[in-house]
TORFISE-526509 format. One record per atom (N, C-alpha, C, O): residue in three letters; z, x, y. Coordinates in pm, whole numbers, padded with zeros to 5 digits, always signed. Layout:
BEGIN
alaZXY;...
END
This chain:
BEGIN
unk+20966+04449+06487;unk+20939+04607+06553;unk+20917+04626+06690;unk+20862+04551+06769;unk+20978+04762+06711;unk+20974+04798+06837;unk+20876+04843+06888;unk+20786+04811+06811;unk+20828+04904+06978;unk+20712+04970+07014;unk+20737+05134+06991;unk+20660+05223+07029;unk+20861+05150+06920;unk+20823+05311+06885;unk+20759+05326+06729;unk+20671+05406+06699;unk+20820+05239+06647;unk+20760+05179+06553;unk+20630+05148+06530;unk+20589+05134+06415;unk+20552+05133+06636;unk+20431+05050+06676;unk+20310+05208+06680;unk+20217+05228+06603;unk+20353+05293+06791;unk+20309+05422+06855;unk+20331+05488+06693;unk+20231+05558+06682;unk+20397+05499+06584;unk+20445+05590+06482;unk+20315+05547+06363;unk+20246+05632+06307;unk+20303+05420+06345;unk+20229+05363+06259;unk+20110+05359+06304;unk+20034+05283+06243;unk+20062+05426+06406;unk+19939+05387+06455;unk+19862+05545+06480;unk+19746+05584+06494;unk+19997+05607+06478;unk+19973+05802+06504;unk+19942+05835+06298;unk+19881+05926+06243;unk+19993+05753+06257;unk+20011+05783+06079;unk+19856+05745+06045;unk+19807+05818+05959;unk+19771+05645+06096;unk+19665+05547+06035;unk+19575+05683+06104;unk+19519+05752+06019;unk+19561+05721+06229;unk+19489+05853+06286;unk+19461+05949+06221;unk+19348+05993+06203;unk+19627+06018+06154;unk+19623+06135+06030;unk+19526+06071+05921;unk+19436+06149+05891;unk+19521+05968+05864;unk+19483+05975+05724;unk+19324+05952+05792;unk+19241+06039+05767;unk+19296+05867+05854;unk+19120+05854+05900;unk+19084+06024+05910;unk+18987+06075+05856;unk+19171+06086+05979;unk+19107+06205+05978;unk+19123+06320+05916;unk+19072+06426+05953;unk+19213+06301+05793;unk+19221+06365+05685;unk+19119+06297+05587;unk+19053+06377+05521;unk+19100+06190+05572;unk+18963+06158+05506;unk+18839+06204+05563;unk+18744+06226+05488;unk+18829+06222+05688;unk+18686+06243+05737;unk+18671+06416+05679;unk+18568+06464+05632;unk+18791+06483+05696;unk+18745+06650+05701;unk+18774+06607+05517;unk+18671+06659+05473;unk+18806+06581+05461;unk+18781+06521+05279;unk+18619+06558+05288;unk+18558+06663+05265;unk+18570+06407+05337;unk+18397+06404+05342;unk+18369+06529+05364;unk+18319+06598+05275;unk+18400+06585+05502;unk+18283+06739+05497;unk+18302+06816+05420;unk+18214+06893+05385;unk+18426+06818+05370;unk+18427+06953+05306;unk+18313+06964+05178;unk+18237+07050+05134;unk+18355+06803+05142;unk+18261+06772+04994;unk+18114+06794+05010;unk+18046+06855+04928;unk+18058+06729+05147;unk+17921+06791+05144;unk+17890+06884+05225;unk+17779+06878+05278;unk+17982+06995+05257;unk+17959+07150+05308;unk+17971+07220+05134;unk+17893+07306+05093;unk+18090+07158+05045;unk+18083+07223+04936;unk+17905+07194+04816;unk+17867+07268+04724;unk+17839+07068+04867;unk+17699+07038+04756;unk+17618+07109+04863;unk+17523+07150+04796;unk+17604+07136+04947;unk+17539+07196+04981;unk+17438+07126+05117;unk+17351+07179+05185;unk+17489+07000+05118;unk+17415+06927+05228;unk+17429+06914+05348;unk+17371+06823+05407;unk+17507+07000+05408;unk+17602+07007+05522;unk+17583+07159+05539;unk+17621+07234+05449;unk+17537+07197+05627;unk+17563+07385+05669;unk+17622+07387+05797;unk+17574+07312+05882;unk+17699+07444+05821;unk+17794+07520+05917;unk+17743+07634+06003;unk+17778+07747+05969;unk+17654+07619+06123;unk+17637+07785+06160;unk+17680+07828+06242;unk+17722+07751+06327;unk+17693+07961+06263;unk+17795+08025+06348;unk+17721+08019+06497;unk+17598+08022+06492;unk+17780+08012+06626;unk+17716+07995+06723;unk+17610+08118+06787;unk+17507+08104+06853;unk+17696+08275+06726;unk+17631+08369+06767;unk+17494+08391+06703;unk+17395+08451+06744;unk+17523+08316+06578;unk+17406+08317+06430;unk+17283+08218+06484;unk+17170+08207+06438;unk+17343+08149+06600;unk+17238+08031+06615;unk+17162+08072+06753;unk+17054+08019+06778;unk+17222+08169+06843;unk+17194+08229+06950;unk+17102+08338+06910;unk+16996+08345+06973;unk+17127+08436+06800;unk+17025+08501+06719;unk+16847+08458+06667;unk+16734+08506+06671;unk+16909+08354+06626;unk+16746+08309+06560;unk+16645+08221+06667;unk+16522+08215+06666;unk+16755+08144+06773;unk+16684+08119+06890;unk+16602+08243+06982;unk+16509+08229+07061;unk+16663+08349+06946;unk+16612+08472+07015;unk+16485+08527+06980;unk+16394+08558+07057;unk+16489+08538+06821;unk+16382+08566+06690;unk+16271+08495+06728;unk+16163+08551+06746;unk+16291+08339+06746;unk+16184+08246+06795;unk+16105+08282+06917;unk+15986+08275+06946;unk+16220+08327+06985;unk+16142+08342+07124;unk+16068+08499+07140;unk+15999+08532+07236;unk+16087+08552+07070;unk+16009+08693+07051;unk+15891+08693+06999;unk+15792+08756+07036;unk+15910+08569+06849;unk+15768+08568+06777;unk+15670+08450+06876;unk+15548+08453+06861;unk+15695+08408+06918;unk+15663+08311+07047;unk+15533+08391+07185;unk+15421+08366+07231;unk+15634+08489+07199;unk+15566+08588+07278;unk+15485+08665+07257;unk+15406+08715+07337;unk+15499+08693+07095;unk+15384+08780+07021;unk+15259+08710+06994;unk+15167+08792+06992;unk+15218+08590+06972;unk+15102+08509+06970;unk+15035+08537+07096;unk+14928+08476+07096;unk+15052+08600+07200;unk+14978+08602+07336;unk+14922+08721+07307;unk+14844+08759+07393;unk+14936+08799+07205;unk+14850+08909+07194;unk+14727+08915+07110;unk+14738+08889+06990;unk+14624+08944+07156;unk+14482+08951+07115;unk+14423+09072+07021;unk+14388+09175+07079;unk+14409+09064+06873;unk+14345+09148+06798;unk+14252+09200+06837;unk+14192+09136+06923;unk+14197+09329+06800;unk+14043+09411+06780;unk+13995+09322+06752;unk+13946+09285+06859;unk+13973+09259+06687;unk+13862+09140+06591;unk+13836+09041+06683;unk+13717+09019+06704;unk+13923+08973+06745;unk+13912+08848+06835;unk+13904+08897+06954;unk+13913+08811+07041;unk+13888+09042+07005;unk+13839+09068+07144;unk+13700+09091+07117;unk+13619+09049+07200;unk+13637+09182+06964;unk+13494+09174+06926;unk+13454+09040+06932;unk+13385+09031+07034;unk+13461+08942+06882;unk+13445+08794+06878;unk+13424+08759+07019;unk+13310+08723+07050;unk+13503+08762+07097;unk+13513+08725+07262;unk+13341+08793+07317;unk+13250+08721+07359;unk+13334+08949+07300;unk+13226+09041+07322;unk+13124+08959+07305;unk+13069+08904+07401;unk+13078+08938+07159;unk+12967+08890+07089;unk+12904+08733+07117;unk+12789+08689+07112;unk+13066+08654+07157;unk+12996+08542+07234;unk+12955+08528+07378;unk+12882+08441+07426;unk+13021+08642+07449;unk+12972+08644+07596;unk+12809+08718+07623;unk+12743+08714+07727;unk+12774+08784+07491;unk+12649+08858+07482;unk+12556+08779+07453;unk+12443+08809+07492;unk+12575+08661+07380;unk+12523+08581+07360;unk+12496+08503+07442;unk+12377+08485+07466;unk+12597+08431+07512;unk+12566+08352+07646;unk+12459+08434+07747;unk+12359+08380+07795;unk+12489+08543+07764;unk+12385+08633+07891;unk+12249+08590+07796;unk+12170+08506+07839;unk+12232+08642+07687;unk+12101+08597+07592;unk+12050+08498+07657;unk+11954+08499+07733;unk+12135+08389+07616;unk+12045+08218+07660;unk+12007+08202+07789;unk+11900+08150+07821;unk+12109+08255+07883;unk+12029+08251+08031;unk+11937+08343+08055;unk+11873+08292+08147;unk+11874+08476+08025;unk+11781+08507+08034;unk+11664+08434+07984;unk+11566+08412+08055;unk+11678+08385+07830;unk+11597+08271+07827;unk+11568+08187+07894;unk+11449+08157+07908;unk+11649+08135+07945;unk+11627+08023+08008;unk+11559+08048+08137;unk+11507+07951+08192;unk+11550+08225+08225;unk+11547+08247+08302;unk+11394+08250+08298;unk+11329+08181+08377;unk+11318+08352+08181;unk+11247+08378+08139;unk+11122+08222+08115;unk+11007+08222+08160;unk+11168+08138+08056;unk+11115+08029+08033;unk+11079+07969+08129;unk+10980+07897+08115;unk+11135+07974+08243;unk+11121+07954+08422;unk+11031+07962+08488;unk+10968+07867+08536;unk+11007+08097+08506;unk+10885+08198+08535;unk+10771+08150+08476;unk+10684+08100+08547;unk+10757+08160+08336;unk+10638+08147+08256;unk+10600+07986+08307;unk+10488+07968+08356;unk+10704+07861+08295;unk+10663+07713+08330;unk+10575+07736+08501;unk+10466+07683+08527;unk+10650+07821+08592;unk+10592+07833+08705;unk+10447+07883+08745;unk+10371+07855+08838;unk+10440+07965+08641;unk+10277+08036+08635;unk+10191+07913+08605;unk+10109+07866+08685;unk+10216+07866+08488;unk+10152+07776+08407;unk+10093+07651+08512;unk+09989+07589+08496;unk+10225+07628+08662;unk+10189+07500+08723;unk+10113+07537+08849;unk+10072+07452+08928;unk+10092+07690+08866;unk+09975+07751+08977;unk+09886+07847+08921;unk+09880+07967+08947;unk+09813+07776+08833;unk+09703+07879+08753;unk+09654+08008+08902;unk+09661+08130+08894;unk+09604+07924+09029;unk+09544+08012+09095;unk+09671+08066+09166;unk+09759+08002+09224;unk+09658+08204+09147;unk+09748+08318+09222;unk+09665+08399+09335;unk+09543+08410+09325;unk+09734+08452+09438;unk+09660+08509+09555;unk+09790+08639+09611;unk+09910+08633+09634;unk+09708+08726+09614;unk+09783+08836+09662;unk+09698+08898+09794;unk+09578+08887+09822;unk+09812+08971+09867;unk+09792+09012+09987;unk+09743+09215+09945;unk+09765+09290+09850;unk+09662+09233+10093;unk+09646+09329+10053;unk+09783+09456+10111;unk+09821+09470+10227;unk+09814+09504+10034;unk+09969+09576+10055;unk+09973+09671+09935;unk+09893+09674+09841;unk+10109+09768+09962;unk+10103+09838+09843;unk+10095+09790+09725;unk+10035+09851+09636;unk+10169+09643+09702;unk+10153+09580+09597;unk+10009+09575+09535;unk+10000+09599+09414;unk+09880+09543+09616;unk+09762+09523+09595;unk+09664+09614+09672;unk+09611+09597+09782;unk+09654+09714+09583;unk+09555+09870+09704;unk+09410+09827+09709;unk+09339+09774+09624;unk+09390+09860+09817;unk+09271+09832+09874;unk+09154+09871+09742;unk+09042+09845+09785;unk+09149+09912+09633;unk+09068+09945+09574;unk+09041+09854+09431;unk+08978+09881+09329;unk+09125+09723+09474;unk+09107+09629+09348;unk+08978+09566+09374;unk+08907+09534+09278;unk+08937+09542+09503;unk+08810+09493+09547;unk+08700+09606+09618;unk+08765+09700+09665;unk+08629+09614+09629;unk+08544+09731+09693;unk+08405+09682+09725;unk+08328+09606+09666;unk+08397+09741+09823;unk+08234+09681+09856;unk+08133+09826+09822;unk+08140+09948+09835;unk+08044+09731+09774;unk+07900+09822+09729;unk+07797+09820+09770;unk+07715+09908+09745;unk+07774+09720+09843;unk+07633+09745+09917;unk+07679+09639+10069;unk+07769+09554+10073;unk+07589+09678+10177;unk+07575+09618+10299;unk+07473+09666+10380;unk+07477+09772+10442;unk+07347+09553+10375;unk+07220+09600+10434;unk+07194+09461+10523;unk+07203+09340+10505;unk+07148+09576+10656;unk+07162+09416+10762;unk+07003+09493+10858;unk+07006+09605+10909;unk+06900+09415+10860;unk+06839+09473+10914;unk+06808+09416+11048;unk+06836+09297+11062;unk+06741+09494+11176;unk+06724+09433+11293;unk+06666+09299+11312;unk+06723+09238+11403;unk+06560+09227+11247;unk+06526+09150+11245;unk+06610+09014+11230;unk+06609+08915+11303;unk+06714+09051+11067;unk+06755+08912+11017;unk+06902+08914+11103;unk+06957+09015+11146;unk+06954+08760+11117;unk+07096+08756+11210;unk+07211+08747+11091;unk+07328+08723+11120;unk+07172+08766+10971;unk+07317+08740+10874;unk+07308+08878+10766;unk+07204+08903+10705;unk+07400+08941+10757;unk+07368+09076+10668;unk+07418+09030+10515;unk+07483+08927+10494;unk+07375+09129+10408;unk+07387+09104+10300;unk+07501+09193+10247;unk+07491+09315+10259;unk+07610+09138+10187;unk+07733+09219+10149;unk+07729+09205+09990;unk+07645+09129+09942;unk+07803+09265+09916;unk+07821+09289+09783;unk+07961+09320+09772;unk+08026+09402+09836;unk+07991+09250+09692;unk+08159+09312+09660;unk+08172+09381+09475;unk+08079+09372+09396;unk+08275+09429+09451;unk+08284+09465+09313;unk+08445+09408+09288;unk+08539+09434+09363;unk+08453+09326+09169;unk+08610+09299+09101;unk+08679+09437+08997;unk+08660+09470+08880;unk+08733+09472+09066;unk+08801+09606+08987;unk+08926+09570+08894;unk+08993+09655+08835;unk+08946+09444+08889;unk+09046+09386+08869;unk+09031+09329+08749;unk+08909+09333+08731;unk+09103+09253+08611;unk+09121+09210+08525;unk+09113+09046+08530;unk+09125+09007+08414;unk+09101+08965+08596;unk+09100+08840+08668;unk+08945+08844+08713;unk+08872+08934+08754;unk+08926+08705+08688;unk+08803+08655+08813;unk+08849+08651+08891;unk+08969+08651+08866;unk+08822+08644+09040;unk+08849+08639+09131;unk+08762+08484+09230;unk+08649+08440+09206;unk+08822+08452+09295;unk+08761+08339+09345;unk+08742+08257+09475;unk+08691+08148+09501;unk+08824+08388+09569;unk+08810+08373+09687;unk+08862+08530+09750;unk+08944+08597+09688;unk+08802+08578+09880;unk+08829+08702+09895;unk+08839+08655+10051;unk+08751+08589+10107;unk+08978+08708+10120;unk+08975+08763+10279;unk+08971+08873+10275;unk+09046+08938+10203;unk+08847+08945+10384;unk+08882+09075+10426;unk+08844+09106+10579;unk+08857+09002+10644;unk+08798+09224+10667;unk+08777+09241+10717;unk+08676+09310+10775;unk+08712+09425+10753;unk+08550+09320+10847;unk+08424+09472+10805;unk+08437+09462+10975;unk+08416+09377+11061;unk+08489+09618+10968;unk+08500+09675+11059;unk+08376+09736+11129;unk+08301+09757+11034;unk+08296+09785+11271;unk+08241+09842+11259;unk+08228+09932+11394;unk+08290+09923+11500;unk+08117+10032+11348;unk+08140+10208+11428;unk+08013+10227+11429;unk+07937+10216+11333;unk+07980+10267+11572;unk+07885+10400+11600;unk+07846+10468+11528;unk+07883+10443+11413;unk+07763+10578+11545;unk+07687+10676+11463;unk+07821+10820+11489;unk+07828+10918+11414;unk+07912+10797+11606;unk+08009+10844+11656;unk+08134+10870+11590;unk+08208+10968+11576;unk+08133+10736+11548;unk+08259+10688+11454;unk+08342+10622+11562;unk+08465+10631+11557;unk+08269+10546+11674;unk+08367+10471+11775;unk+08372+10369+11708;unk+08287+10357+11620;unk+08465+10271+11725;unk+08506+10142+11700;unk+08414+10069+11807;unk+08412+10105+11925;unk+08311+09924+11737;unk+08285+09869+11873;unk+08289+09748+11804;unk+08196+09679+11846;unk+08365+09678+11702;unk+08374+09544+11672;unk+08472+09525+11520;unk+08507+09619+11447;unk+08494+09417+11505;unk+08534+09367+11374;unk+08544+09218+11346;unk+08568+09137+11436;unk+08526+09186+11229;unk+08479+09069+11194;unk+08597+09032+11090;unk+08614+09119+11005;unk+08705+08885+11079;unk+08746+08890+10971;unk+08698+08741+10909;unk+08670+08640+10974;unk+08696+08756+10766;unk+08607+08641+10723;unk+08669+08627+10581;unk+08730+08708+10512;unk+08635+08498+10562;unk+08750+08445+10393;unk+08614+08380+10321;unk+08573+08273+10367;unk+08549+08436+10217;unk+08481+08373+10114;unk+08489+08364+09977;unk+08503+08459+09899;unk+08482+08260+09951;unk+08485+08131+09848;unk+08341+08214+09728;unk+08221+08189+09736;unk+08393+08287+09654;unk+08307+08334+09556;unk+08380+08377+09455;unk+08497+08416+09461;unk+08280+08367+09322;unk+08337+08378+09199;unk+08271+08521+09134;unk+08151+08541+09116;unk+08372+08608+09106;unk+08315+08743+09047;unk+08411+08782+08949;unk+08524+08808+08991;unk+08389+08790+08831;unk+08437+08815+08723;unk+08439+08960+08699;unk+08357+09039+08746;unk+08557+08995+08606;unk+08647+09134+08631;unk+08530+09256+08549;unk+08471+09261+08442;unk+08542+09349+08677;unk+08416+09440+08677;unk+08260+09412+08728;unk+08174+09500+08727;unk+08241+09307+08763;unk+08099+09288+08825;unk+08118+09249+08962;unk+08219+09223+09028;unk+08005+09250+08985;unk+07947+09258+09138;unk+07869+09146+09184;unk+07767+09119+09120;unk+07901+09073+09290;unk+07884+08962+09358;unk+07791+08993+09510;unk+07827+09095+09568;unk+07689+08923+09571;unk+07652+08963+09633;unk+07632+08831+09790;unk+07557+08736+09767;unk+07678+08835+09886;unk+07678+08705+09963;unk+07644+08755+10137;unk+07631+08870+10181;unk+07639+08648+10199;unk+07574+08690+10337;unk+07699+08659+10424;unk+07781+08567+10424;unk+07679+08785+10506;unk+07819+08722+10610;unk+07710+08802+10756;unk+07629+08893+10772;unk+07782+08691+10836;unk+07664+08731+10993;unk+07693+08890+11032;unk+07803+08945+11040;unk+07575+08941+11053;unk+07567+09092+11134;unk+07632+09123+11252;unk+07683+09037+11326;unk+07634+09248+11274;unk+07660+09235+11398;unk+07549+09307+11509;unk+07446+09356+11462;unk+07567+09310+11618;unk+07493+09271+11745;unk+07337+09237+11706;unk+07241+09310+11731;unk+07333+09096+11633;unk+07206+09050+11633;unk+07109+09047+11740;unk+06991+09082+11735;unk+07188+08988+11861;unk+07140+08970+11961;unk+07110+09113+12070;unk+07063+09111+12184;unk+07154+09223+11996;unk+07076+09336+12079;unk+07013+09426+12028;unk+06990+09540+12068;unk+06972+09356+11907;unk+06915+09412+11812;unk+06921+09546+11700;unk+06832+09622+11661;unk+07088+09533+11663;unk+07140+09646+11615;unk+07128+09637+11469;unk+07153+09530+11414;unk+07088+09751+11393;unk+07077+09739+11257;unk+07156+09795+11170;unk+07164+09911+11212;unk+07226+09787+11065;unk+07263+09894+10990;unk+07207+10048+10982;unk+07085+10068+10985;unk+07306+10160+10973;unk+07220+10273+10981;unk+07123+10326+10857;unk+07050+10425+10864;unk+07136+10245+10750;unk+07044+10255+10645;unk+06921+10165+10645;unk+06818+10176+10577;unk+06948+10087+10720;unk+06789+10000+10750;unk+06742+10029+10884;unk+06792+10106+10966;unk+06618+09942+10896;unk+06560+09973+11022;unk+06610+09928+11139;unk+06677+09826+11150;unk+06573+10016+11245;unk+06618+09934+11371;unk+06495+09926+11474;unk+06387+09981+11451;unk+06524+09848+11600;unk+06421+09821+11655;unk+06306+09927+11688;unk+06368+10025+11731;unk+06219+09946+11689;unk+06141+10049+11726;unk+06185+10130+11928;unk+06180+10240+11984;unk+06213+10022+11953;unk+06212+10066+12095;unk+06374+10127+12125;unk+06400+10201+12220;unk+06441+10096+12059;unk+06575+10153+12038;unk+06621+10168+11926;unk+06682+10075+11874;unk+06600+10301+11855;unk+06592+10351+11714;unk+06738+10398+11732;unk+06791+10412+11621;unk+06826+10428+11840;unk+06973+10439+11843;unk+07041+10354+11788;unk+07129+10405+11719;unk+07037+10198+11787;unk+07109+10101+11783;unk+07170+10078+11636;unk+07190+09975+11572;unk+07185+10178+11615;unk+07261+10173+11443;unk+07385+10180+11418;unk+07447+10263+11485;unk+07446+10113+11334;unk+07609+10120+11355;unk+07663+10166+11174;unk+07579+10206+11093;unk+07763+10156+11150;unk+07869+10175+11020;unk+07935+10051+11026;unk+07959+09952+11096;unk+07955+10105+10917;unk+08088+09961+10854;unk+08171+09974+10732;unk+08136+10006+10618;unk+08299+09938+10784;unk+08423+09993+10669;unk+08481+09846+10639;unk+08501+09780+10741;unk+08513+09782+10515;unk+08565+09687+10439;unk+08721+09742+10404;unk+08772+09836+10343;unk+08776+09586+10504;unk+08932+09605+10417;unk+08966+09505+10401;unk+08934+09409+10471;unk+09057+09501+10279;unk+09088+09379+10179;unk+09194+09328+10226;unk+09279+09413+10255;unk+09226+09210+10248;unk+09356+09108+10305;unk+09392+09055+10192;unk+09510+09083+10170;unk+09350+08997+10116;unk+09395+08903+10038;unk+09315+08865+09935;unk+09201+08909+09951;unk+09333+08791+09820;unk+09220+08752+09717;unk+09312+08653+09609;unk+09432+08663+09583;unk+09212+08555+09554;unk+09297+08450+09500;unk+09225+08473+09375;unk+09107+08504+09391;unk+09270+08467+09247;unk+09185+08491+09125;unk+09286+08342+08999;unk+09401+08296+08998;unk+09173+08320+08924;unk+09229+08213+08817;unk+09243+08289+08694;unk+09284+08234+08592;
END
């Protein structure tokens, strides 16, 4: 067998194999086991899937309302934690202190009595608690004036004292000008110097409660 005959036989075999394969594919297509799609249809399907996937990023009204409810709930929980922190802080510090300012009016503690005779070293002072809590300590300033309203001196003091709400408590405080025989203007003055009298003014600086 020459070379041409060998090539012809090989070509015939390839042709038969191709025919057999074509018949098998045709049979499978006919039975529906294999589906041949057009390339344009495939591109259309891909585009449709792409469009549908992009639509998943949209948020419906119901989903948006649900997100808002979750955010509001988180805010309420944060506020509750803050409020619980404030309560615990107050429990740990039962004794509070207020400074006399716009937040602490002078009228919360007032001077109801002052008495100082020229023979006494100390004056008797009475303060009234106008708050709703029991006071445990008072820091104040006593200012002294002559009968013409000229300032003579002042004295800062801190008195540990218990005054229940709405009540008055007395205590002693160093009187003004004892060495010079001064007396409070409502009390008796030294007979030889009846003009040695003074007036007082009380200023609240701070106080503590329980």
